[in-house]
N, C-alpha and C positions, 0 to 999 in steps of 0.2 A: 643421217639416221633413217631407219625404216621400221615402222610398226613399234614405236616406243610406247604407245598407249594401246594396250591390247583389249580385245573384246571383253575379257573378264573384268578389266578396270571399268569399262563403260557400263557393264552389267551391274557392278556394285553401285555406281552412281544412279542408274535407273531404279534399282531396288530401293534406294533411299528416297528418290523422288516419288515413288509410289506409296510411301508411308503417309499417314494422315498428317497434314499440315507440317511438312518438313521445314526446318529452319535452314536457310541458305547462307546467311551471313556468318561471320566468325563465331563459332560456338563449340559444342562438345567434341565434334570430330576433329577440329583444329587442335584442341587441347590433347586429345588422344594421340594424334600424329606427332605433336611436339614431344610428348612423353615417350613414345616408341622410338622416335628418332634419337632422343637423348640417350636412351638405353643402348641403341645400336652403336652410336658414336662413342659413348663413354664419358658424357658430361652431365652436369647437374641440371642445366637449364637450356631450353631452346625456344626461340620465338619465330613463328611462321609468318612470313611476309609475302608480298606479291611478286618479288623478283630478287635475284642475286644482287642487282644494282641497288635496290632498296636496302638490302642487307648491308652493303657497303656504306650507304648514306647514313643509316642509323648508327653504325659503328663509329663513323667519323664524328657525328654530332654528340655521341656519348663521350668520345675523346675530348671534344670541345668543352664539355661540362667540366672535365678534369683539368683542362689547360685553356681557360677562357682568353688568355692573351696570345694564343696561337703558338707557333713554332714550326719546326720542320718534321716532315714524315718521309721516311725513305721508302721509295717505290721503284718497281722495275719499269723500264721503257717498253718491255714486251709483256703486255697484259691487256685485259679488257678496259675500255675507256673509262668505265664507271669507277674503277679503283682510283684513278688519278683525279677525275672530276669530283668525286666525293671528298677528297683531300682539299681541293681548291675551294669548293663550296662551303666547307666547314671552316674556312679561314686559315688553313695551314699552308705551308710552302712545300711543294713536292721536291725531293732531292733524289736524283736518279743514280743507279749503279748498273754497270754492264753485266752481261750474262756469263754463266758457265755453260758451255756448249753441251756438256754431258747431261744437264738437267733442265736447261732453258730457264732456270731461275737465276736470281742475282748471285754473283760470286761473294762468298762470305768475306774474303779479304777486302773487296771493294766496299761492302757494307761497313765493316769495322773502320776502314779508313775515312769514311764520310760521316761517321758519328761525331756530333758536336754537343756543346752545352745547350743548344737549341733543339736537339732531337727529342721528339715526344714519343715516337713509335717507329718501329720497322714493320712495314706492311708487305709481307711476303706473298707472292703469287706462286702457287704450285701449278705450273703450266701443264695442261693436257695430260694429267695423270702422274707426272713426275714429282718426286720429293725434292723440295728446294732447301730443306733444312740440313744442317751439319751439327755435330756435337760441339765443334769449335764455336760456331755462332751462338748456339743456345747457352753455352757456358759463359761466353763474353757478355751477352745481353743480361743474363742473370746477375753477373758480377757488377755490371754498371747500372743495374735496376732500370733497364729500358724496356718499355712495353713491346711485346710481339703481337702482331695481328696477322691472322692467316686467311688468305683467300683460297678456299678449297673448292671453288665453283666447278672446276673441271676435273677434280681428283677424288671423288668420293671413294672412301675405302683404302686409299693409299696410306702407307705407313712409314714411320721412321723408327728404327730399332724395335719393330714389331708393334708399335703403338700408333693408332690411327692419327693421321694429320687432322688438324682441327681441334686437338686436345692439348696442344703445346702453348698456343697463344692465349692471352687474356680474353680475346674475343676471336671467333672464327666465322667466316661467311661461306654459305653454300648456295648453289643455284639449282633449281629444278626446271630449267627451260627444256623445251621439247627435245633437243639433241643431246642433252646431258645424260649422265649415268642413270638417272631416273627422272620422271617428269610429272609435274602437276599442271601441265600446259604452260603456265607462267607461275613462278614461285621461287622462294628462297628461304633460307633459315639463318638466323644469327644464334650462335652458341657461346656459352660461357659457364664457368664454375663460380662466378662471383655474383652473390645474390643482389647486391646493390646495383650492379650493372644490369642484371636481369630485370629488376623492377623498372629501371630507367628505360630499357628497351621496350617493355610492355606499354609504358606511357607514351614514349616517342612514336611508337607504331600507330597509336590511335589518338591523334590530335593533341597529345600531351595530357590527356584526361587522367585525373587522379584516381578515378574509379577503376581504372585498369590495373592499378597497383594491388598486389595481393599481400602486402605488408601492412597489417593493421596498425602497427606503431607509427609508421610513416604517415599513413592516411589520417590517423587521429591528430597527429601533430600539425599537419597542414590544415585540416578542417578547423581546429581550434584557433589557428592563426588567421582564419578567414571566415568569421562567424556570419558575415553578411552575404555569403555565397551559398547557393544550393549545393550540397555535398556531391550531388550527381553530376554537377557541371562546373567543377573546379579544374582549370587547366594549369597544371603544375609546371609544364614546360611548353616552349614554343615547338610543338610537334608536327607530325605529318599524318596522313591517312594512307598507310601502306599495308593494310590488313589483307589477308587472304580469306577465302571462303570455305564453307563446309564441303563444297564439291572438291576444292583443292585438297582438303584434309582427307577425304575419302580416297581420292586418287593416290595421295601419298602413302596412306596405309596399305593400299593394294600393291603399289609398286615396291615398297620397302621389303616385302616378302621375297621378291625375286632379286634384290640388289646384289647379294653376295654371290649368287650363281652367275649373274650377268657379268660381274667383275671378273670371275674366273674365265669366262669366254673371251672377254676383251683382252685379258692378259695372254691367253693362248694365241689369239690372233696376232697380237703384237710380236710375240716371240717368233712366230712363223714369218711374219713380214720382215723382221730384221734378219732372219736367216736367209731368205730368198732374194731380198733386194741386192742389187749389184754393189758390193762393198768397195769396189775400186773407185766409184764415183760418188756414192752417197754416205753421209754420216750414219753410222750404226752403233757407235760407241756411246750409247746412252746409259745412264744409271737406272737400270730396270728393276733392281732389288726394291721391293716394296711398292712398285708403281701400280697404278690402276688406270690403264690406258683409256684416254678419251678419243684420240685420233692418231693416225699414222703420220709421223713426221718424215718428210722427204726433203732433206737439206743437202745441197751439193757441197762436197768437200772443198772444191776449188771454185772461186768466184769467176764465172764466165757467163756474160749476158747472152751470148749467142746460144749456148747450151740451155740456159734458163728459158729463152724464147722458144726453143725447140720442144722443151718439156711442156710448156703451156699449150703450144699448138697440138702436140701429141695427145695430151690429156683431153683437150676439147674434142679432138677428132674421134677419140674412142669413148666419148661421153662419160668420162670419169670426173665427177664433181670434186673440186678442190678449193682450197683457200690459199691465196698467195700471201706471203709474208708471215705465215704461221699465225700465232695467237693474236687476235684483235686487229688484224690488218697490218702487222709489222711494227716498225719503230714508231711509237706514239709521239716521239719528239719531232717527227716530220709533219704532224697533224696541225691544221690551222689554229685550233683552240689553244695550243701550247707554244707556238712559235714566238709570239710577242711576249709571253710570260717568261720563257727561259732563254731566249735568244734564238735568232733565226738559223744559226749554224751550230747550235748545241748538239744536234744529232750526230755530228762528225766525231764526237768524243766517245762514241760507243761502238767500236768496230765489230764486235761480235753480234750485237743487235743489228747493225747495218748489214752484215753478211746474211743473217736470217731474213731480213727485210727483202733483199733482192734475190736470194738464192734458196729460200726456204718455202715450203708448201706444207699443207697438211690435207690428208684424205680421211674420209669417214671410217671409223671403226665402231661397230655396234654388235650386240648379241645376235642379231639376225644374219650376220655375215658369216658364211660358211668357210671352212678351210679351203674348199675348192675355189671359192670366189677370191680369197686372199691370194692363193697361188696364181690364179688367172690375172689378178691385178698386178702382181709383181712381174709376171712374164711380159705383160703389156708395157709396163714402165721400163723394164730392162731393154726393150727393143729400141728405145730412143738411141742407144749407143751401138 
């Protein structure tokens, strides 16, 4: 990423800081950003938190309130670590499905095959701007009444059937980290159309405090049941402190105004990249309809460690920053935190993920990247061969 926080964003923060006695903790600017984000996305409720990872965590602990005895949550092996660790920390068992190479999301047939009476939710990751949903999957989950949760942290504005991702699941998570589609430095959002979940998210975000709830009926009920407690300090849940600040809210409001235009530029760059990259050697058959690209994927069609090593050497020599293994460092099942939980050789059962792990890379795509730079980037990469 380059220049994701612009001078105008910083000036908006400075103007606020110059006002008399500005509030800096979670306040009116956060509420305004939540409201504007909900309107942009097309949901009823949004809760601004300090990171996408915290959004994952709150989501899984809300799921825990619904299923206190635990169960299984289906997750991809190619995702950011917090999607999986939030499942584990909330007391659920992660169940993995291999990838569809065209979307880098889980194959719908694999998901359906692994559903069981213990499945509590399917936690989809829309990787790097691609849409991981299919009509087949949505219809099946609806028929079986299984909860869908969406991780849209890398895919702001991507769509399925013309409708934004993050509006299909019961809950959806977004990230506003520096390199993402828009940034509040650190930040994330949890979104839902369910009021009860929304109230729970508000309380879980702030220590479990009842006063964060905006439902007077619920507040009155809990207060009456606890007459010996100060109403301002009733902790209805075992919650966290993952609030964001007014500065984050101001940055979010400023950046949201540019988001749609920035997505258009990212999409233009992706189409140019896929047109110019050498299709004899690299995967270009991605499902780009409705995508909102986060990064250029560079995945070898054929697995060859010698060529992969040459690509790494070539990229470093030409000072092209890259991430090996694509999203989240590749196959999460190879990571130490999971090996003892799922079995030390479990990673071998996911051949598509394994291919991406060893022969996949991603390169930065961002609104400040010109078409000339994308062309130069492709020319440099093609010279490997």
